[in-house]
VMD Tcl script that draws the C-alpha trace (Angstrom):
set ca {
  {-7.19 -7.70 22.06}
  {-10.27 -6.04 20.64}
  {-9.30 -4.48 17.30}
  {-10.93 -2.35 14.62}
  {-9.55 -2.94 11.13}
  {-10.00 -0.59 8.18}
  {-8.61 -1.85 4.88}
  {-9.01 -1.81 1.11}
  {-11.20 -4.57 -0.27}
  {-8.45 -5.78 -2.64}
  {-7.03 -7.40 0.53}
  {-10.33 -8.90 1.65}
  {-9.49 -12.55 0.93}
  {-6.12 -12.45 2.67}
  {-7.37 -10.43 5.64}
  {-10.41 -12.64 6.25}
  {-8.24 -15.76 6.09}
  {-5.97 -14.33 8.80}
  {-8.84 -13.01 10.94}
  {-10.32 -16.52 10.98}
  {-7.21 -17.87 12.74}
  {-6.32 -14.84 14.88}
  {-6.73 -15.00 18.67}
  {-8.02 -11.42 18.66}
  {-11.55 -10.07 18.20}
  {-12.23 -7.86 15.18}
  {-14.66 -5.36 13.76}
  {-13.93 -5.00 10.03}
  {-14.55 -2.23 7.51}
  {-13.44 -2.45 3.88}
  {-13.18 0.51 1.52}
  {-13.68 0.23 -2.24}
  {-10.72 -0.06 -4.62}
  {-11.93 3.01 -6.48}
  {-11.58 5.12 -3.34}
  {-7.82 5.18 -4.02}
  {-8.27 7.30 -7.13}
  {-8.14 10.48 -5.05}
  {-6.03 10.46 -1.88}
  {-8.12 13.17 -0.20}
  {-11.26 11.13 -0.70}
  {-9.73 7.95 0.74}
  {-8.28 9.87 3.69}
  {-11.71 11.35 4.47}
  {-13.31 7.89 4.39}
  {-10.70 6.45 6.76}
  {-11.04 9.48 9.05}
  {-14.79 8.90 9.29}
  {-14.26 5.26 10.25}
  {-11.72 6.25 12.90}
  {-14.21 8.75 14.28}
  {-16.95 6.10 14.34}
  {-14.63 3.82 16.32}
  {-13.89 6.62 18.77}
  {-17.58 7.41 19.25}
  {-18.74 3.80 19.45}
  {-17.81 3.39 23.08}
  {-16.25 0.03 22.28}
  {-13.00 -0.69 24.16}
  {-10.76 -1.03 21.13}
  {-7.10 -1.70 21.92}
  {-6.03 -0.41 18.50}
  {-7.24 0.53 15.02}
  {-5.41 -1.39 12.30}
  {-5.00 0.21 8.87}
  {-4.65 -2.20 5.94}
  {-2.96 0.41 3.76}
  {0.46 1.83 3.06}
  {1.05 5.45 2.20}
  {-1.34 4.87 -0.72}
  {-0.79 8.13 -2.57}
  {-0.37 9.94 0.76}
  {-3.93 9.01 1.75}
  {-2.86 7.92 5.24}
  {-0.77 11.02 5.96}
  {-2.13 13.06 8.86}
  {-4.37 10.30 10.20}
  {-4.53 9.80 13.94}
  {-6.85 9.30 16.89}
  {-7.12 11.10 20.20}
  {-8.47 7.97 21.88}
  {-7.12 4.83 20.19}
  {-3.63 3.90 18.89}
  {-3.29 3.27 15.16}
  {-1.17 0.54 13.59}
  {-0.13 0.35 9.94}
  {2.56 -1.42 7.91}
  {5.64 0.46 6.78}
  {4.63 0.16 3.14}
  {4.28 2.45 0.12}
  {1.07 0.76 -1.02}
  {-0.72 -2.59 -1.00}
  {1.89 -4.11 -3.30}
  {4.26 -4.48 -0.33}
  {1.51 -6.22 1.63}
  {0.96 -8.71 -1.19}
  {4.70 -9.33 -1.60}
  {5.31 -9.73 2.12}
  {8.26 -7.38 2.65}
  {9.75 -4.00 1.83}
  {12.83 -5.80 0.54}
  {10.89 -7.72 -2.10}
  {9.05 -4.56 -3.10}
  {12.36 -2.72 -3.52}
  {13.78 -5.60 -5.56}
  {10.92 -5.52 -8.05}
  {10.09 -1.80 -8.20}
  {13.17 0.26 -7.32}
  {14.29 0.43 -10.94}
  {10.80 1.43 -12.09}
  {8.47 2.77 -9.39}
  {5.68 3.06 -11.98}
  {5.77 -0.61 -13.01}
  {2.19 -1.98 -13.12}
  {1.20 -5.00 -11.06}
  {-1.85 -7.17 -10.52}
  {-3.15 -9.55 -7.87}
  {-6.25 -11.75 -7.70}
  {-7.79 -9.40 -5.13}
  {-7.10 -6.37 -7.29}
  {-8.39 -7.93 -10.52}
  {-11.68 -9.14 -9.04}
  {-12.61 -5.64 -7.89}
  {-13.77 -3.16 -10.52}
  {-12.91 -3.22 -14.22}
  {-9.26 -2.18 -14.48}
  {-6.78 -5.05 -14.53}
  {-3.54 -3.45 -13.36}
  {-2.47 -1.17 -10.57}
  {0.37 1.29 -11.17}
  {2.35 1.83 -7.99}
  {2.71 5.50 -7.14}
  {6.00 5.04 -5.31}
  {7.65 7.36 -7.78}
  {5.41 10.12 -6.43}
  {6.19 9.16 -2.83}
  {9.91 9.40 -3.46}
  {9.59 12.80 -5.12}
  {10.54 11.46 -8.55}
  {7.46 12.69 -10.43}
  {8.46 16.34 -10.83}
  {8.66 18.04 -14.25}
  {12.08 18.86 -15.68}
  {11.70 22.58 -14.95}
  {11.17 21.92 -11.27}
  {14.29 19.77 -11.08}
  {16.22 22.62 -12.72}
  {14.93 25.08 -10.14}
  {15.81 22.73 -7.31}
  {19.17 21.31 -8.42}
  {20.42 23.23 -11.44}
  {20.32 22.28 -15.12}
  {23.20 19.80 -15.15}
  {21.85 17.84 -12.19}
  {18.31 18.01 -13.62}
  {19.50 16.44 -16.87}
  {21.23 13.67 -14.95}
  {18.09 12.94 -12.91}
  {15.88 12.73 -16.00}
  {18.36 10.56 -17.89}
  {18.64 8.24 -14.91}
  {14.90 7.86 -14.45}
  {13.56 7.79 -17.98}
  {15.39 4.83 -19.56}
  {14.45 2.54 -16.70}
  {10.80 3.39 -17.05}
  {10.47 3.48 -20.83}
  {12.45 0.32 -21.53}
  {10.71 -1.83 -18.96}
  {7.39 -2.85 -20.55}
  {6.68 -5.41 -17.82}
  {3.62 -6.33 -15.78}
  {4.11 -8.12 -12.46}
  {1.48 -10.65 -11.40}
  {1.57 -11.47 -7.67}
  {0.12 -14.96 -7.16}
  {-1.39 -15.19 -3.69}
  {-1.71 -18.53 -1.86}
  {-5.12 -20.13 -2.11}
  {-6.20 -18.27 -5.26}
  {-4.80 -20.62 -7.90}
  {-8.22 -21.91 -8.95}
  {-9.73 -18.47 -9.60}
  {-8.25 -18.08 -13.08}
  {-6.85 -14.58 -12.62}
  {-3.29 -15.47 -13.55}
  {-4.32 -16.67 -17.01}
  {-6.46 -13.56 -17.54}
  {-3.60 -11.30 -16.48}
  {-1.18 -13.08 -18.82}
  {-3.63 -12.72 -21.70}
  {-4.09 -9.01 -21.00}
  {-0.34 -8.48 -20.83}
  {0.10 -10.22 -24.18}
  {-2.72 -8.19 -25.69}
  {-0.97 -4.99 -24.62}
  {2.41 -6.22 -25.83}
  {3.93 -6.32 -22.36}
  {6.19 -8.85 -20.69}
  {4.52 -10.96 -18.01}
  {6.34 -11.74 -14.77}
  {4.77 -14.05 -12.20}
  {6.02 -13.79 -8.63}
  {4.88 -15.62 -5.53}
  {2.97 -13.49 -3.07}
  {3.48 -13.82 0.68}
  {0.80 -12.90 3.26}
  {3.31 -12.67 6.13}
  {2.85 -8.90 6.67}
  {-0.93 -9.30 6.67}
  {-0.55 -12.17 9.13}
  {1.61 -10.06 11.44}
  {-0.80 -7.13 11.28}
  {-3.81 -9.29 12.14}
  {-2.06 -11.35 14.81}
  {-0.63 -8.36 16.66}
  {3.03 -8.92 15.79}
  {3.88 -5.24 15.37}
  {7.66 -5.00 15.45}
  {9.03 -1.51 14.74}
  {10.97 -2.64 11.66}
  {7.82 -3.44 9.70}
  {5.02 -1.58 11.49}
  {4.31 1.88 12.84}
  {2.32 2.17 16.05}
  {0.84 5.66 16.31}
  {0.13 6.62 19.95}
  {-3.08 8.38 20.94}
  {-2.92 12.08 20.10}
  {-0.22 11.64 17.43}
  {-0.53 11.43 13.64}
  {1.10 9.68 10.68}
  {3.80 11.52 8.74}
  {5.66 10.38 5.60}
  {9.30 9.41 5.28}
  {10.09 9.32 1.57}
  {12.52 6.42 1.58}
  {12.57 2.65 1.04}
  {13.05 1.65 4.69}
  {11.13 3.66 7.28}
  {8.34 4.91 4.94}
  {6.17 6.39 7.71}
  {6.76 7.91 11.13}
  {4.92 9.59 14.01}
  {4.82 13.36 14.05}
  {3.29 16.13 16.14}
  {-0.01 16.36 17.93}
  {-3.39 16.09 16.25}
}
mol new
graphics top color blue
foreach p $ca { graphics top sphere $p radius 0.5 }
foreach p [lrange $ca 0 end-1] q [lrange $ca 1 end] { graphics top cylinder $p $q radius 0.2 }
display resetview
């Protein structure tokens, strides 16, 4: 297959490693880590790259997106000419961990828990990424909005359920990716966590989702294939995450 891939540069090492062994032919475009700061900005950048692929005249079989929902930045994306493929993931953390199950295990109790990876730390100046899954799941509303939606008693229960898990956590997760042991980022992350008075948890990363994306192994459990003329829509859960909806 001839594939266009658009991805965040925090995944550059892992993606390039997989591209080097893939049987498919690729054109690559990486966006900057800082483009995630505003979802509208990142969406516009990806849209421009999709449009360039459409207008290039190249016979792409698909456009691969190396993103998750990423603050809703991928919502509404589509192509009238080329299918899109993206992982069923809330953000890049799932891609580094290798599965939605592992992501749920580490972040369900605190969707705002910060994490770091070698690829994230070597780009820009900030050390940690705070997953915005809490926003995706609709858990970032103010108390007054919960009252309006569910009543005061239920609103109190929701806030009491969410708050202790977040405030008492004080943990930073470091995802150690294969082949990056010599880069020194783990030690720097541990030092930064200690400096901030946070607990440091090291977990092994797994590039299996990145491998499957690059090698064309797009099973419906872990990937969404968006047909031509359709667009990406959110599913605010831990399993499906994204779906296909409506015409462009």
